[in-house]
TORPASE-405053 format. One record per residue (C-alpha): x, y, z; residue number from 1. Coordinates in Angstrom, 2 decimals, always signed. Layout:
east:X&north:Y&up:Z&k:NUM
...
//
This chain:
east:+47.64&north:+25.42&up:-138.29&k:1
east:+49.08&north:+28.24&up:-136.34&k:2
east:+50.91&north:+27.96&up:-133.08&k:3
east:+47.96&north:+29.58&up:-131.30&k:4
east:+45.57&north:+26.94&up:-132.62&k:5
east:+47.93&north:+24.14&up:-131.57&k:6
east:+48.21&north:+25.57&up:-128.07&k:7
east:+44.43&north:+25.92&up:-127.89&k:8
east:+43.91&north:+22.35&up:-129.12&k:9
east:+46.49&north:+20.97&up:-126.69&k:10
east:+44.81&north:+22.86&up:-123.83&k:11
east:+41.44&north:+21.44&up:-124.89&k:12
east:+42.90&north:+17.91&up:-125.05&k:13
east:+44.29&north:+18.31&up:-121.51&k:14
east:+40.91&north:+19.57&up:-120.27&k:15
east:+39.14&north:+16.59&up:-121.82&k:16
east:+41.71&north:+14.16&up:-120.41&k:17
east:+41.20&north:+15.68&up:-116.95&k:18
east:+37.43&north:+15.32&up:-117.30&k:19
east:+37.82&north:+11.69&up:-118.35&k:20
east:+40.01&north:+11.04&up:-115.31&k:21
east:+37.46&north:+12.75&up:-113.04&k:22
east:+34.73&north:+10.60&up:-114.55&k:23
east:+36.79&north:+7.47&up:-113.87&k:24
east:+37.32&north:+8.51&up:-110.26&k:25
east:+33.63&north:+9.33&up:-109.93&k:26
east:+32.68&north:+5.96&up:-111.38&k:27
east:+34.97&north:+4.16&up:-108.93&k:28
east:+33.44&north:+6.08&up:-106.03&k:29
east:+29.93&north:+5.27&up:-107.23&k:30
east:+30.78&north:+1.60&up:-107.65&k:31
east:+32.19&north:+1.43&up:-104.11&k:32
east:+29.07&north:+3.13&up:-102.76&k:33
east:+26.90&north:+0.71&up:-104.70&k:34
east:+28.83&north:-2.29&up:-103.38&k:35
east:+28.60&north:-0.96&up:-99.83&k:36
east:+24.89&north:-0.32&up:-100.22&k:37
east:+24.36&north:-3.82&up:-101.62&k:38
east:+26.30&north:-5.36&up:-98.72&k:39
east:+24.26&north:-3.39&up:-96.18&k:40
east:+21.04&north:-4.44&up:-97.90&k:41
east:+21.95&north:-8.13&up:-97.67&k:42
east:+23.03&north:-7.69&up:-94.06&k:43
east:+19.62&north:-6.23&up:-93.23&k:44
east:+17.81&north:-8.94&up:-95.20&k:45
east:+19.72&north:-11.69&up:-93.40&k:46
east:+19.10&north:-10.10&up:-90.01&k:47
east:+15.39&north:-9.81&up:-90.76&k:48
east:+15.25&north:-13.44&up:-91.91&k:49
east:+16.84&north:-14.55&up:-88.63&k:50
east:+14.42&north:-12.38&up:-86.66&k:51
east:+11.50&north:-13.84&up:-88.63&k:52
east:+12.66&north:-17.38&up:-87.85&k:53
east:+12.95&north:-16.54&up:-84.14&k:54
east:+9.48&north:-14.99&up:-84.13&k:55
east:+8.01&north:-18.00&up:-85.92&k:56
east:+9.61&north:-20.33&up:-83.38&k:57
east:+8.29&north:-18.28&up:-80.46&k:58
east:+4.88&north:-18.19&up:-82.09&k:59
east:+4.83&north:-21.99&up:-82.48&k:60
east:+5.80&north:-22.43&up:-78.81&k:61
east:+3.14&north:-19.97&up:-77.73&k:62
east:+0.50&north:-21.68&up:-79.89&k:63
east:+1.46&north:-25.07&up:-78.40&k:64
east:+1.19&north:-23.67&up:-74.87&k:65
east:-2.23&north:-22.19&up:-75.62&k:66
east:-3.36&north:-25.49&up:-77.16&k:67
east:-2.27&north:-27.40&up:-74.05&k:68
east:-4.02&north:-24.93&up:-71.74&k:69
east:-7.20&north:-25.24&up:-73.82&k:70
east:-7.01&north:-29.03&up:-73.54&k:71
east:-6.56&north:-28.76&up:-69.77&k:72
east:-9.52&north:-26.39&up:-69.53&k:73
east:-11.67&north:-28.71&up:-71.61&k:74
east:-10.68&north:-31.66&up:-69.41&k:75
east:-11.41&north:-29.73&up:-66.21&k:76
east:-14.74&north:-28.55&up:-67.61&k:77
east:-15.65&north:-32.12&up:-68.51&k:78
east:-14.67&north:-33.36&up:-65.03&k:79
east:-16.69&north:-30.57&up:-63.42&k:80
east:-19.77&north:-31.50&up:-65.44&k:81
east:-19.36&north:-35.17&up:-64.49&k:82
east:-18.98&north:-34.21&up:-60.83&k:83
east:-22.10&north:-32.03&up:-60.91&k:84
east:-24.13&north:-34.80&up:-62.59&k:85
east:-23.00&north:-37.44&up:-60.08&k:86
//
């Protein structure tokens, strides 16, 4: 091998080593972004679960209140009919 070929091969080796290092850095950046994205996803999921539980609780309370009002209306309607018949 000539000196020119050795210099060319050494230059090519350095270029490839630099590309490998850039790929490593890029991989680390992508992994951090992926971890951050995953954490944000779980944060949103947990927040939505809490919101769902709150909505379900409010819905149950509202349904109970409506049920009670319907019972009161039925009772008043029954009393009114008894009063009219008497």
